[in-house]
N, C-alpha and C positions, 0 to 999 in steps of 0.2 A: 694511707698517706696522712689522714687527719691525726691520727696518733703521733706520727714523727713531726708534723709541724707545731702540734702543741707542745712536744717533749723538746724540740729545738728552742722555742721561745723561752721556756721554763729553764732548760740548761744554761742559757746566757744569764739568766738571774741568778742562779745557784753558783755558778763559777765566779761571779762578782762579788758575793757576799762570802764566799767560802763554804757553801752550805752542801752537805751531802744530798739533800733533796728528797729522801725517800718518803718523808711525811707528805710533800708536796705530790711526788707521784702516786702515792697511795690514794690521797685525795682525788686526784684527776682521775685514776682508774675507776675508782669506785663510783664517783659522783656522775661522771659524764660517760663512762664506757661500760658501766655496771659489770666490773670484774669482781668475782667473790674475794672477800677480804684476805683470807689466809693466801690465795693466789698473788694478790696485789701486794701483800707484804713481802712474798718470796721474791716476786719480780722486781719490786723497788730495791730490795737489799742487794739483789745481783746486779742491777744497773748502777746503783750508786757506787758499788766496787769500781766497774768499768768506768764510770765518768770520773770517779776521782783520780784516776790515772791521768788523765790529760790535764785535769784541772790542777793536780798536785805539781805536775811537771811545769807547767806554765807559771805557777806561784814560785815555784823554785828558781826559775830563772828569773823571775822579777825580785828575788830576794825576800820574800815573804815567808819564808819557812824556817823553823827552828828545828835541826835535825834531832838533837838530843831529846828534846821535849816530844816531838812527833813520834820518833821510833819506840821510845821506852813506854810512853802512854799507850799507843797503839798495839803494842805486844800484850798488855794486860787486857787491853779492851776486847781484843779477839777472843780470849778465854771468856769473858763475861758475856759475850754475844753468842757464843755457841751455846751456852747453858740457857740463856734467854729464850732461844728458839724453841727449847723443850717446854718451857712454860707457856710459851704463846700457843703450843699445840693443845693444850689443856684448856684454854680459855674459848667459850663459845663467840660465834661470829659477831652478834650484836653486841656484846659486851666488849670485845676487842676493839671494835669501830669507835664505841664511846671512850675507852680508856686512852687510846692512841690520840683522838681529838683533845681530850683533856691534857694530855701531856703536851701537845703542840701549843695550845692556848697557854698553858702555865709557863712554858718555856719562853715564849714570847714576853710575857710580863716579867719574867726574871732579867731577861736581857735589858728590857727597858729600865728597870730599877738600878741595875748595876751598871748602866752606862750614862746615868744621868750626870754623875761627876765628872767635871771637867778635866779630872787627872785621867781619866781613861782616853781622852782624846790625845793624849800627847805619847810620845815615844817613850816607853818606860822598859829599861832593859836590866831586869834584876834576876832573870832565870840562869844567866851563866854564872851569877856570884854565889847561887844558893849551895850550901853544903851538899855534897852527895848523899848521905843518909836521909836528910830532910827531902832532897829532891826525890829519892825513890819512893818515900812514903806518899809523897804528893801525886807522883806519876801513877802508882799503882792504884791509889784510891780513885783519882780521876778515870783511869782506864777501866777498873772493874765495875764501878758504878754506872758510868755512861755506856759501857758495853753491854750490860745486862739489861739496860733500858732499851737499848737499839734492838738487841734480840728478840725481846718481849714484846715490844709494841711496834716492831717493824721500822722504826725511824731512825735516823743517823745520830740521834741525840746533839746535833750540831749546835743549838743554842746552849746547851747545858755544858757541852766541851768548852765553847767560846766563854761562857761565865766563868768555868773553873779556870781556864788560861788567864782571863781577865784579874781574877781575884785572888789565885794562888801562885801563878807563875810571873805575874807582873808584865804581861805581853802588851804591845800595842795593838790596836785594832787591825793594822795591816799584817802584823805578825800573826795574830790570831786567826785570820782568814785562811792564810796558807798552812799553817800548821795543823788547823783544824782538819783540813782536807787530808793530810798525810795520817792523822790519827784515824780517820774514818775509813782508810783503806783496809787494814787488816780486820777492823771490826765489820766492815761490809762483807769481806770475803768470808768470814767464818760464819757470819749470820746467814749468808746465802748458802752455805755447804749445808748448816744444819736444816735450813727450810727444804733444800733439796733431797735431803734424806728422808724428810717427811712426806714428799712427793707433791709439793704444792708448786714446784718451779715451772712456769710455762715458758718454753724455749722461743717459739715464734713471737710471742708477745714481748719477751725479753730483747729480742733483736731489734724490734720497731723502737722500743723505748730508748735502747742505748744508742742508736744511730743518730737520733736527735739530740739527746742530753749530752754526749760525749763531744759532738762539734760545739753546741752551744756553750758547754763549760769552758772549753779551751778559749774561746772568744771572749767571754764574759770576764775570766781572770786577769785580761789585760786591761781593764778599767779600774780595778781596784786601787791601784796606786795613784791614779790621776784624778779620782773621785774626791770631793771634799768629804771629810769626815763624817758631817751629819747626814750626808747621802748614804753613806756606808752604814751608819747607825741605824737610820730609818728602814734601809733594806733588810738589816739583820732582824729587826723587830717585826716587820709586816709579813716576812716570808712564812714563819711557823704560824702566825696568827691568822692569816687567810687559809693556810692549810686546814688547821682545826677547825675553823668556822664552815669550811666547805664539808668536811666529815660529819659535823653536827648536823648540818641541813641535809645529808644524803638520805 
């Protein structure tokens, strides 16, 4: 019951910021429940996929999802994630924990740097006017890179996806939250498939994690549109930072 309660609270936060949350899940499972790192990564990726379903539906109903960006980027992200799981299998547990924590802290810093400008607080809708060839180049690049990172380090690469959407697609923070969830769906699915094929997926643990995060994520997404921009920005920055610090201290 303790795992469910913790995951429900965490899912609410993740749904609010549009985060996949696997980094947070990994940090909690390793730090507080002493789950082996590869098992934690596998469980987190699978849980993230299931959690993203409810969160994406909720964000779509709230008008926070760009379908063209989400579907195209997510397709190539899935390919990168599957390849990344093979890389993770070759990395020793102690090094993998350190690398995952470092990526989470770095992602938090990048989001802080790129959202300091006031222009990111406004609704910017340039993605629909981007020429198709240029759009595809951006979508393929974002998908492959963030997918590879997700599969290798077991994280959803949420801050990196959010940063890319802000920087290259010109999305608002609200659009970024919902579209990121849609992109993470195929990334998490193929990441989970890769980890399952390697024998790391723990089904009973997965059920406990998913029950909490799915409910919490759906509820949390309801607050994205009504929250002040500075609150949303603060949550986007602190979520991966806290996850990384927890892992470094484990």
